[in-house]
Every structure is written in structure tokens, then in C-alpha cells.
KEKE-446896 format. One record per residue (C-alpha): residue number from 1; residue in three letters; chain; x, z, y. Coordinates in steps of 0.5 Angstrom, whole numbers, plus 2048, in hexadecimal, padded with zeros to 3 digits. Example, Ala and Ser with C-alpha at 12.3 -4.5 7.8 and 13.67 -1.06 7.14 Angstrom:
! KEKE-446896
<dose 1 'ala' 'A' <819 810 7F7>>,
<dose 2 'ser' 'A' <81B 80E 7FE>>,
END
This chain:
! KEKE-446896
<dose 1 'unk' 'A' <7F5 793 802>>,
<dose 2 'unk' 'A' <7F0 797 806>>,
<dose 3 'unk' 'A' <7F0 79E 804>>,
<dose 4 'unk' 'A' <7EA 7A1 801>>,
<dose 5 'unk' 'A' <7E5 7A6 804>>,
<dose 6 'unk' 'A' <7E7 7AD 802>>,
<dose 7 'unk' 'A' <7E2 7AF 7FD>>,
<dose 8 'unk' 'A' <7DC 7B4 7FE>>,
<dose 9 'unk' 'A' <7DF 7BA 7FA>>,
<dose 10 'unk' 'A' <7E6 7B9 7FE>>,
<dose 11 'unk' 'A' <7E2 7B9 805>>,
<dose 12 'unk' 'A' <7DD 7BF 802>>,
<dose 13 'unk' 'A' <7E4 7C3 801>>,
<dose 14 'unk' 'A' <7E6 7C2 808>>,
<dose 15 'unk' 'A' <7E0 7C4 80B>>,
<dose 16 'unk' 'A' <7E0 7CA 806>>,
<dose 17 'unk' 'A' <7E7 7CC 807>>,
<dose 18 'unk' 'A' <7E7 7CB 80F>>,
<dose 19 'unk' 'A' <7E1 7D1 810>>,
<dose 20 'unk' 'A' <7E3 7D5 80A>>,
<dose 21 'unk' 'A' <7E9 7DA 80C>>,
<dose 22 'unk' 'A' <7EB 7DB 805>>,
<dose 23 'unk' 'A' <7EC 7D4 804>>,
<dose 24 'unk' 'A' <7EF 7D2 80B>>,
<dose 25 'unk' 'A' <7F6 7D3 808>>,
<dose 26 'unk' 'A' <7F4 7CD 803>>,
<dose 27 'unk' 'A' <7F1 7C8 808>>,
<dose 28 'unk' 'A' <7F8 7C5 809>>,
<dose 29 'unk' 'A' <7F9 7C4 802>>,
<dose 30 'unk' 'A' <7F2 7C0 802>>,
<dose 31 'unk' 'A' <7F4 7BB 807>>,
<dose 32 'unk' 'A' <7FB 7BA 803>>,
<dose 33 'unk' 'A' <7F8 7B9 7FC>>,
<dose 34 'unk' 'A' <7F3 7B4 7FF>>,
<dose 35 'unk' 'A' <7F9 7B0 803>>,
<dose 36 'unk' 'A' <7FE 7B1 7FD>>,
<dose 37 'unk' 'A' <802 7B5 801>>,
<dose 38 'unk' 'A' <806 7BC 7FF>>,
<dose 39 'unk' 'A' <808 7BF 806>>,
<dose 40 'unk' 'A' <803 7C0 80B>>,
<dose 41 'unk' 'A' <801 7C5 810>>,
<dose 42 'unk' 'A' <7FB 7C5 815>>,
<dose 43 'unk' 'A' <7FB 7CA 81C>>,
<dose 44 'unk' 'A' <7F6 7CB 821>>,
<dose 45 'unk' 'A' <7F8 7CC 828>>,
<dose 46 'unk' 'A' <7F4 7CE 82E>>,
<dose 47 'unk' 'A' <7F6 7CD 835>>,
<dose 48 'unk' 'A' <7FD 7CC 832>>,
<dose 49 'unk' 'A' <7FE 7D2 82E>>,
<dose 50 'unk' 'A' <7FE 7D2 826>>,
<dose 51 'unk' 'A' <7F8 7D6 824>>,
<dose 52 'unk' 'A' <7F8 7D4 81C>>,
<dose 53 'unk' 'A' <7FC 7D1 816>>,
<dose 54 'unk' 'A' <7FA 7CE 810>>,
<dose 55 'unk' 'A' <800 7CC 80D>>,
<dose 56 'unk' 'A' <803 7CB 806>>,
<dose 57 'unk' 'A' <808 7D0 802>>,
<dose 58 'unk' 'A' <80E 7CC 803>>,
<dose 59 'unk' 'A' <80E 7CC 80A>>,
<dose 60 'unk' 'A' <80B 7D4 80B>>,
<dose 61 'unk' 'A' <812 7D7 80D>>,
<dose 62 'unk' 'A' <812 7D2 813>>,
<dose 63 'unk' 'A' <80B 7D4 816>>,
<dose 64 'unk' 'A' <80D 7DA 81A>>,
<dose 65 'unk' 'A' <813 7D7 81D>>,
<dose 66 'unk' 'A' <810 7D0 81E>>,
<dose 67 'unk' 'A' <80A 7D4 822>>,
<dose 68 'unk' 'A' <80F 7D9 826>>,
<dose 69 'unk' 'A' <814 7D4 828>>,
<dose 70 'unk' 'A' <815 7CD 824>>,
<dose 71 'unk' 'A' <80E 7CB 827>>,
<dose 72 'unk' 'A' <811 7CB 82E>>,
<dose 73 'unk' 'A' <817 7C6 82C>>,
<dose 74 'unk' 'A' <814 7C2 827>>,
<dose 75 'unk' 'A' <815 7BB 829>>,
<dose 76 'unk' 'A' <80F 7B8 825>>,
<dose 77 'unk' 'A' <80A 7BD 827>>,
<dose 78 'unk' 'A' <80C 7BB 82E>>,
<dose 79 'unk' 'A' <80B 7B4 82D>>,
<dose 80 'unk' 'A' <805 7B4 829>>,
<dose 81 'unk' 'A' <801 7B8 82F>>,
<dose 82 'unk' 'A' <803 7B2 833>>,
<dose 83 'unk' 'A' <800 7AD 82F>>,
<dose 84 'unk' 'A' <7F8 7AC 82E>>,
<dose 85 'unk' 'A' <7F5 7B1 82A>>,
<dose 86 'unk' 'A' <7F3 7AE 823>>,
<dose 87 'unk' 'A' <7F9 7A9 822>>,
<dose 88 'unk' 'A' <7FD 7AA 81C>>,
<dose 89 'unk' 'A' <805 7AA 81E>>,
<dose 90 'unk' 'A' <80B 7AA 81A>>,
<dose 91 'unk' 'A' <811 7AE 81C>>,
<dose 92 'unk' 'A' <816 7A8 81F>>,
<dose 93 'unk' 'A' <810 7A7 823>>,
<dose 94 'unk' 'A' <811 7AD 827>>,
<dose 95 'unk' 'A' <819 7AD 827>>,
<dose 96 'unk' 'A' <81E 7A9 824>>,
<dose 97 'unk' 'A' <821 7AC 81E>>,
<dose 98 'unk' 'A' <828 7AB 820>>,
<dose 99 'unk' 'A' <826 7AF 826>>,
<dose 100 'unk' 'A' <822 7B4 822>>,
<dose 101 'unk' 'A' <828 7B6 81E>>,
<dose 102 'unk' 'A' <82C 7B9 824>>,
<dose 103 'unk' 'A' <826 7BE 826>>,
<dose 104 'unk' 'A' <826 7C5 825>>,
<dose 105 'unk' 'A' <81F 7C4 822>>,
<dose 106 'unk' 'A' <821 7C0 81D>>,
<dose 107 'unk' 'A' <828 7C4 81B>>,
<dose 108 'unk' 'A' <824 7CB 81B>>,
<dose 109 'unk' 'A' <81D 7C9 819>>,
<dose 110 'unk' 'A' <81B 7C2 816>>,
<dose 111 'unk' 'A' <821 7C1 812>>,
<dose 112 'unk' 'A' <821 7C8 80E>>,
<dose 113 'unk' 'A' <819 7C7 80D>>,
<dose 114 'unk' 'A' <81B 7C0 80A>>,
<dose 115 'unk' 'A' <818 7BC 810>>,
<dose 116 'unk' 'A' <81A 7B5 813>>,
<dose 117 'unk' 'A' <815 7B0 814>>,
<dose 118 'unk' 'A' <80E 7B4 814>>,
<dose 119 'unk' 'A' <807 7B0 815>>,
<dose 120 'unk' 'A' <802 7B4 819>>,
<dose 121 'unk' 'A' <7FC 7B4 81E>>,
<dose 122 'unk' 'A' <7F9 7B8 823>>,
<dose 123 'unk' 'A' <7F2 7B9 823>>,
<dose 124 'unk' 'A' <7EE 7BB 829>>,
<dose 125 'unk' 'A' <7E8 7C0 827>>,
<dose 126 'unk' 'A' <7E6 7C3 82D>>,
<dose 127 'unk' 'A' <7E8 7C3 835>>,
<dose 128 'unk' 'A' <7EF 7C6 834>>,
<dose 129 'unk' 'A' <7EF 7C7 82D>>,
<dose 130 'unk' 'A' <7F3 7C2 828>>,
<dose 131 'unk' 'A' <7F5 7C2 821>>,
<dose 132 'unk' 'A' <7FB 7BF 81F>>,
<dose 133 'unk' 'A' <7FC 7BC 818>>,
<dose 134 'unk' 'A' <803 7BB 816>>,
<dose 135 'unk' 'A' <806 7B9 80F>>,
<dose 136 'unk' 'A' <80D 7B7 80C>>,
<dose 137 'unk' 'A' <810 7B5 806>>,
<dose 138 'unk' 'A' <816 7B8 803>>,
<dose 139 'unk' 'A' <81C 7B5 805>>,
<dose 140 'unk' 'A' <81F 7B4 7FE>>,
<dose 141 'unk' 'A' <819 7AF 7FC>>,
<dose 142 'unk' 'A' <817 7AB 802>>,
<dose 143 'unk' 'A' <815 7AA 809>>,
<dose 144 'unk' 'A' <80E 7A8 80C>>,
<dose 145 'unk' 'A' <80D 7A1 80E>>,
<dose 146 'unk' 'A' <808 79D 812>>,
<dose 147 'unk' 'A' <804 79C 80B>>,
<dose 148 'unk' 'A' <803 7A4 80A>>,
<dose 149 'unk' 'A' <7FF 7A4 811>>,
<dose 150 'unk' 'A' <7F8 7A1 80E>>,
<dose 151 'unk' 'A' <7F6 7A6 809>>,
<dose 152 'unk' 'A' <7F8 7AC 80E>>,
<dose 153 'unk' 'A' <7F4 7A9 813>>,
<dose 154 'unk' 'A' <7EE 7A8 80F>>,
<dose 155 'unk' 'A' <7EE 7AF 80D>>,
<dose 156 'unk' 'A' <7EE 7B2 814>>,
<dose 157 'unk' 'A' <7E7 7B1 817>>,
<dose 158 'unk' 'A' <7E5 7B6 811>>,
<dose 159 'unk' 'A' <7EB 7BA 813>>,
<dose 160 'unk' 'A' <7E9 7BA 81A>>,
<dose 161 'unk' 'A' <7E1 7BC 819>>,
<dose 162 'unk' 'A' <7E3 7C1 814>>,
<dose 163 'unk' 'A' <7E7 7C5 819>>,
<dose 164 'unk' 'A' <7E2 7C4 81E>>,
<dose 165 'unk' 'A' <7DE 7C8 81A>>,
<dose 166 'unk' 'A' <7E3 7CD 819>>,
<dose 167 'unk' 'A' <7E4 7CE 820>>,
<dose 168 'unk' 'A' <7DC 7CE 821>>,
<dose 169 'unk' 'A' <7DB 7D4 81C>>,
<dose 170 'unk' 'A' <7E1 7D8 81E>>,
<dose 171 'unk' 'A' <7DF 7D8 825>>,
<dose 172 'unk' 'A' <7D8 7DA 823>>,
<dose 173 'unk' 'A' <7DB 7DF 81F>>,
<dose 174 'unk' 'A' <7E0 7E1 825>>,
<dose 175 'unk' 'A' <7DA 7E2 82A>>,
<dose 176 'unk' 'A' <7D6 7E7 825>>,
<dose 177 'unk' 'A' <7DD 7EB 824>>,
<dose 178 'unk' 'A' <7DE 7EB 82B>>,
<dose 179 'unk' 'A' <7D7 7EE 82D>>,
<dose 180 'unk' 'A' <7D8 7F3 827>>,
<dose 181 'unk' 'A' <7DF 7F5 82A>>,
<dose 182 'unk' 'A' <7DC 7F5 831>>,
<dose 183 'unk' 'A' <7D8 7FB 830>>,
<dose 184 'unk' 'A' <7DD 7FF 82E>>,
<dose 185 'unk' 'A' <7DF 805 833>>,
<dose 186 'unk' 'A' <7E7 804 831>>,
<dose 187 'unk' 'A' <7EB 7FE 833>>,
<dose 188 'unk' 'A' <7ED 7F9 82E>>,
<dose 189 'unk' 'A' <7F2 7F3 82F>>,
<dose 190 'unk' 'A' <7F4 7EE 829>>,
<dose 191 'unk' 'A' <7FA 7EB 82A>>,
<dose 192 'unk' 'A' <800 7E7 827>>,
<dose 193 'unk' 'A' <807 7EA 826>>,
<dose 194 'unk' 'A' <809 7E8 82D>>,
<dose 195 'unk' 'A' <803 7EB 830>>,
<dose 196 'unk' 'A' <7FF 7E5 832>>,
<dose 197 'unk' 'A' <7F8 7E7 832>>,
<dose 198 'unk' 'A' <7F3 7E4 82E>>,
<dose 199 'unk' 'A' <7ED 7E9 830>>,
<dose 200 'unk' 'A' <7EC 7EF 834>>,
<dose 201 'unk' 'A' <7E6 7F3 834>>,
<dose 202 'unk' 'A' <7E2 7F5 83A>>,
<dose 203 'unk' 'A' <7E5 7FC 83A>>,
<dose 204 'unk' 'A' <7EC 7F9 839>>,
<dose 205 'unk' 'A' <7EB 7F5 83F>>,
<dose 206 'unk' 'A' <7E9 7FB 843>>,
<dose 207 'unk' 'A' <7EF 7FF 841>>,
<dose 208 'unk' 'A' <7F3 7F9 844>>,
<dose 209 'unk' 'A' <7F0 7F9 84A>>,
<dose 210 'unk' 'A' <7F1 800 84C>>,
<dose 211 'unk' 'A' <7F8 800 84A>>,
<dose 212 'unk' 'A' <7F7 805 844>>,
<dose 213 'unk' 'A' <7FE 803 841>>,
<dose 214 'unk' 'A' <7FD 7FC 83F>>,
<dose 215 'unk' 'A' <7FD 7F5 843>>,
<dose 216 'unk' 'A' <7FA 7EF 840>>,
<dose 217 'unk' 'A' <7FD 7EA 845>>,
<dose 218 'unk' 'A' <7FE 7E3 843>>,
<dose 219 'unk' 'A' <7FA 7E5 83D>>,
<dose 220 'unk' 'A' <7FF 7E9 83A>>,
<dose 221 'unk' 'A' <7FF 7F0 838>>,
<dose 222 'unk' 'A' <804 7F5 83B>>,
<dose 223 'unk' 'A' <805 7FC 83D>>,
<dose 224 'unk' 'A' <806 7FE 844>>,
<dose 225 'unk' 'A' <80D 801 844>>,
<dose 226 'unk' 'A' <813 7FD 841>>,
<dose 227 'unk' 'A' <815 803 83C>>,
<dose 228 'unk' 'A' <80E 803 839>>,
<dose 229 'unk' 'A' <80D 7FC 839>>,
<dose 230 'unk' 'A' <813 7FB 834>>,
<dose 231 'unk' 'A' <810 800 830>>,
<dose 232 'unk' 'A' <809 7FD 830>>,
<dose 233 'unk' 'A' <80C 7F6 82F>>,
<dose 234 'unk' 'A' <810 7F9 829>>,
<dose 235 'unk' 'A' <80A 7FB 826>>,
<dose 236 'unk' 'A' <806 7F5 827>>,
<dose 237 'unk' 'A' <80C 7F1 824>>,
<dose 238 'unk' 'A' <80C 7F5 81E>>,
<dose 239 'unk' 'A' <805 7F6 81D>>,
<dose 240 'unk' 'A' <804 7EE 81D>>,
<dose 241 'unk' 'A' <80A 7ED 819>>,
<dose 242 'unk' 'A' <806 7F1 813>>,
<dose 243 'unk' 'A' <809 7F8 815>>,
<dose 244 'unk' 'A' <805 7FE 816>>,
<dose 245 'unk' 'A' <805 7FE 81E>>,
<dose 246 'unk' 'A' <804 805 821>>,
<dose 247 'unk' 'A' <802 809 827>>,
<dose 248 'unk' 'A' <805 809 82E>>,
<dose 249 'unk' 'A' <803 80D 834>>,
<dose 250 'unk' 'A' <803 809 83A>>,
<dose 251 'unk' 'A' <803 80B 841>>,
<dose 252 'unk' 'A' <7FE 809 847>>,
<dose 253 'unk' 'A' <7FF 807 84E>>,
<dose 254 'unk' 'A' <7F9 80B 851>>,
<dose 255 'unk' 'A' <7F6 80E 84B>>,
<dose 256 'unk' 'A' <7F9 813 845>>,
<dose 257 'unk' 'A' <7FC 810 83F>>,
<dose 258 'unk' 'A' <7F9 80B 83A>>,
<dose 259 'unk' 'A' <7FA 80C 832>>,
<dose 260 'unk' 'A' <7FB 805 82F>>,
<dose 261 'unk' 'A' <7FA 805 827>>,
<dose 262 'unk' 'A' <7FE 7FE 824>>,
<dose 263 'unk' 'A' <7FB 7FC 81E>>,
<dose 264 'unk' 'A' <7FC 7F5 81A>>,
<dose 265 'unk' 'A' <7F6 7F1 81A>>,
<dose 266 'unk' 'A' <7F4 7EE 814>>,
<dose 267 'unk' 'A' <7F6 7E6 814>>,
<dose 268 'unk' 'A' <7EF 7E3 813>>,
<dose 269 'unk' 'A' <7F0 7E0 81A>>,
<dose 270 'unk' 'A' <7F5 7DB 817>>,
<dose 271 'unk' 'A' <7F4 7DB 80F>>,
<dose 272 'unk' 'A' <7F6 7E1 80B>>,
<dose 273 'unk' 'A' <7FE 7DF 80C>>,
<dose 274 'unk' 'A' <7FD 7DD 813>>,
<dose 275 'unk' 'A' <800 7DF 81A>>,
<dose 276 'unk' 'A' <800 7E6 81A>>,
<dose 277 'unk' 'A' <7FC 7EA 820>>,
<dose 278 'unk' 'A' <7FC 7F1 822>>,
<dose 279 'unk' 'A' <7F6 7F6 824>>,
<dose 280 'unk' 'A' <7F7 7FA 82A>>,
<dose 281 'unk' 'A' <7F2 800 82A>>,
<dose 282 'unk' 'A' <7F2 803 831>>,
<dose 283 'unk' 'A' <7EF 80A 834>>,
<dose 284 'unk' 'A' <7F1 80E 83A>>,
<dose 285 'unk' 'A' <7F5 814 838>>,
<dose 286 'unk' 'A' <7F0 819 83C>>,
<dose 287 'unk' 'A' <7EA 816 838>>,
<dose 288 'unk' 'A' <7EB 81A 832>>,
<dose 289 'unk' 'A' <7EB 817 82B>>,
<dose 290 'unk' 'A' <7E4 815 829>>,
<dose 291 'unk' 'A' <7E4 81A 823>>,
<dose 292 'unk' 'A' <7E6 821 823>>,
<dose 293 'unk' 'A' <7EA 826 820>>,
<dose 294 'unk' 'A' <7E5 829 81C>>,
<dose 295 'unk' 'A' <7E3 822 81A>>,
<dose 296 'unk' 'A' <7EA 820 817>>,
<dose 297 'unk' 'A' <7EA 827 814>>,
<dose 298 'unk' 'A' <7E4 825 810>>,
<dose 299 'unk' 'A' <7E6 81E 80E>>,
<dose 300 'unk' 'A' <7ED 820 80B>>,
<dose 301 'unk' 'A' <7EC 827 80A>>,
<dose 302 'unk' 'A' <7F2 829 80F>>,
<dose 303 'unk' 'A' <7F2 830 812>>,
<dose 304 'unk' 'A' <7F1 830 81A>>,
<dose 305 'unk' 'A' <7F8 830 81B>>,
<dose 306 'unk' 'A' <7F9 82A 817>>,
<dose 307 'unk' 'A' <7F4 827 81A>>,
<dose 308 'unk' 'A' <7F6 828 821>>,
<dose 309 'unk' 'A' <7FD 826 81F>>,
<dose 310 'unk' 'A' <7FA 81F 81D>>,
<dose 311 'unk' 'A' <7F6 81E 823>>,
<dose 312 'unk' 'A' <7FC 820 827>>,
<dose 313 'unk' 'A' <800 81A 824>>,
<dose 314 'unk' 'A' <7FA 815 825>>,
<dose 315 'unk' 'A' <7FB 817 82C>>,
<dose 316 'unk' 'A' <802 815 82C>>,
<dose 317 'unk' 'A' <806 81B 82C>>,
<dose 318 'unk' 'A' <80C 81B 828>>,
<dose 319 'unk' 'A' <80E 81F 822>>,
<dose 320 'unk' 'A' <813 822 827>>,
<dose 321 'unk' 'A' <80E 824 82D>>,
<dose 322 'unk' 'A' <809 827 828>>,
<dose 323 'unk' 'A' <80D 82D 826>>,
<dose 324 'unk' 'A' <80F 82F 82D>>,
<dose 325 'unk' 'A' <808 82E 830>>,
<dose 326 'unk' 'A' <805 833 82A>>,
<dose 327 'unk' 'A' <80B 838 82A>>,
<dose 328 'unk' 'A' <80C 837 823>>,
<dose 329 'unk' 'A' <813 835 81F>>,
<dose 330 'unk' 'A' <814 82D 81D>>,
<dose 331 'unk' 'A' <814 830 816>>,
<dose 332 'unk' 'A' <80D 832 816>>,
<dose 333 'unk' 'A' <80B 82C 819>>,
<dose 334 'unk' 'A' <80F 828 813>>,
<dose 335 'unk' 'A' <80B 82D 80E>>,
<dose 336 'unk' 'A' <804 82B 812>>,
<dose 337 'unk' 'A' <806 823 812>>,
<dose 338 'unk' 'A' <807 823 80B>>,
<dose 339 'unk' 'A' <801 826 809>>,
<dose 340 'unk' 'A' <7FD 822 80E>>,
<dose 341 'unk' 'A' <800 81C 80B>>,
<dose 342 'unk' 'A' <7FE 81E 804>>,
<dose 343 'unk' 'A' <7F7 820 806>>,
<dose 344 'unk' 'A' <7F6 819 809>>,
<dose 345 'unk' 'A' <7FA 815 805>>,
<dose 346 'unk' 'A' <7FE 812 80A>>,
<dose 347 'unk' 'A' <806 811 809>>,
<dose 348 'unk' 'A' <808 811 810>>,
<dose 349 'unk' 'A' <806 813 817>>,
<dose 350 'unk' 'A' <804 80B 818>>,
<dose 351 'unk' 'A' <800 80C 812>>,
<dose 352 'unk' 'A' <7FC 812 815>>,
<dose 353 'unk' 'A' <7FC 80E 81C>>,
<dose 354 'unk' 'A' <7F8 808 818>>,
<dose 355 'unk' 'A' <7F4 80D 814>>,
<dose 356 'unk' 'A' <7F1 811 81A>>,
<dose 357 'unk' 'A' <7F1 80A 81E>>,
<dose 358 'unk' 'A' <7EC 808 819>>,
<dose 359 'unk' 'A' <7E7 80D 81A>>,
<dose 360 'unk' 'A' <7E0 80B 81D>>,
<dose 361 'unk' 'A' <7E0 80C 825>>,
<dose 362 'unk' 'A' <7DB 812 825>>,
<dose 363 'unk' 'A' <7D9 815 82C>>,
<dose 364 'unk' 'A' <7D5 81B 82A>>,
<dose 365 'unk' 'A' <7D9 820 82D>>,
<dose 366 'unk' 'A' <7D4 825 82B>>,
<dose 367 'unk' 'A' <7D4 825 824>>,
<dose 368 'unk' 'A' <7DB 827 821>>,
<dose 369 'unk' 'A' <7D8 826 81A>>,
<dose 370 'unk' 'A' <7D7 821 815>>,
<dose 371 'unk' 'A' <7D0 820 813>>,
END
């Protein structure tokens, strides 16, 4: 029996979910509903790197481990890359199932995730850009057979067209966002948990070229000095994993130090539950902050001393350095910090860094008061 064409409502839902970031996490569920499959995932790759997922909740916990490690040893994915795009394949067409059982991939990933004989397809969306649609049935029920392919195959042209539209919309939005970020005077870098750069604005590129504390070699952001590289990497991983991030002072080779504020990036790049990213805001330490102590005093009702301490923390000074530089006791600093946290609403030093980092990049050095 020839499978029927998907209904107009199904096709419309696919297109809407593909271009609406709020509905994108449900894109995979719409495919599953139309194909009669519960467990399904869609992931996009550009130049071999996974950029985003739409994945059912039962597989959600395996998303990040797959992106970070298991995708590199996935025998099914390796085989489907060699197959012509658009061909539906079952797991045993990629690897003998008795051989699969002996692999690390199966023992540590597929079996715990309830996967044994997936059905999937790779779709080309643009040069170097692909989508993989993978599905499986719970091993306790049954495994996919050849008879399951036609319904899946019939649906894929609509899936591919919806994803092509998503790609065009996202790239247009990215161009607009990049143009906006390029006009900023400070450096901005967007990266994943291991520092792979998805965007760097013109100011960040210029800082890297001058050796001002960072390098973008291989399009991975790193600090120049090993000790600082470890600190920066830890902050990036923390922020991309949902943590608060923080601030670090980076030494330049031929210039003064660089102040890097690392903050979590809203996950709309990957759907609201997608792969984490971090944003690095960079500025030379010698280039004073884009707001003055008077501005901070007026904004938060701080005393001049408290505003100066807040700026010192933002500039990468530690709570141990500030009392020495100001000639006060550590107990005095703690009293000031308690008042700063109370008046700004920050609960920790990292909260304070994020708050100050979010202030607008005003460059008016002649006006120290708010309008």
C-alpha cells in the first residue's frame, strides 16, 4: 500500500515549527506524529559541526553527550554520511548488529538510550549544511523493518523544505545580528562550551590580531597564557552549561591586559533546550569602562567608595587586591560589598559582574551624570 501524502495541516505545522524558535523543540514530534514514531531527533550540522537539535524528551539527557563525544564514534552516523543524501536507511545497513553490540557506542550510549535499530536519513540543505533525521522504536516493542521506510520517505521532502526555510531565516537573522554587533566598540564572541566560535565581531577580531589577551586560532577562543587559558575555559564551560560564568583578566603579548566577561547566552540559537553557548564581552583594561563611578552611584544609590569598588571588581581586581590598593581592612571591604549587593540586588560577585556588563556601552566621557 502506497503511503498517502501528509495532510496540509501537518505540512503547515512543520513549516511553522521550523521558523518559530518557540516551536522548534516540537519539530521532531511533528515528524514523529506524521510517521507514527515516538522517539525521533533532528540535528543540523554545518561543516561537520552540530549546530542545533530538535529532540524528543526521552532522548533529551543524551543530547549533550552525543554532541560532545558520541557523535564522533557513532557508526550509524559515519555510514549515513557516506550514503547518498535522501536515502532512508535502517541500522543494520550501517553495521552488522552482532558487531554493534561489541562497540563502546552501543554499550555507553545506544543501549542506555533504548536504541538498537534506528531508521534515519541525511538531508542536504545547502553546501556543507545537512540535517539528519533519526528515529528508533523502544527495544521492548519491536524493531524497524523495510516496510517502515515508505511512510518515513514520503514525509522527508516536506521536512527538508521546512528545514531549508529555517536555514534561510536563521542566516538572515544572523546577518542582521552580526551587523548590529559589529558596530559595538567592545569585543563580542559567541562560542560553545569548549570555546568553538560561532561568531566574533569586528572588535574581537581586531583584539585577537593585536595579541590582546586572546587568540582565535582554528576558530576556538583561547587566552594566550596557559594559566589564564584554563581560567577562561572553565568560565566558558560553566556559562555554556547554564552556570553564571564570571570575569577574568587576560594578559596581552604586546598590549595591556584584557578584561573578559563571560555570561550565559540565551539558547534561542538551538531552541530553548538546545546546546549551551556563552558570550564573551571583551575590552582592554586600559580603556576605561563605558560608564563612570558617578553613573553607578546614580543608578544604584551607592557611595563613591562603593562605586569605585564595584568598578574595580568589574576590572578584574580580586577582593584580596582591592583592600591593599585602597589601604583599607578586608572587613571594611566586606561591609562595602554587603551594601553593594543589597543596593544592586546582586547575590554574588558574579551577579554583580553580569549586572555591570549589561549596562549600555556609553562613551560620553564628559558627562558623568544621567540625564
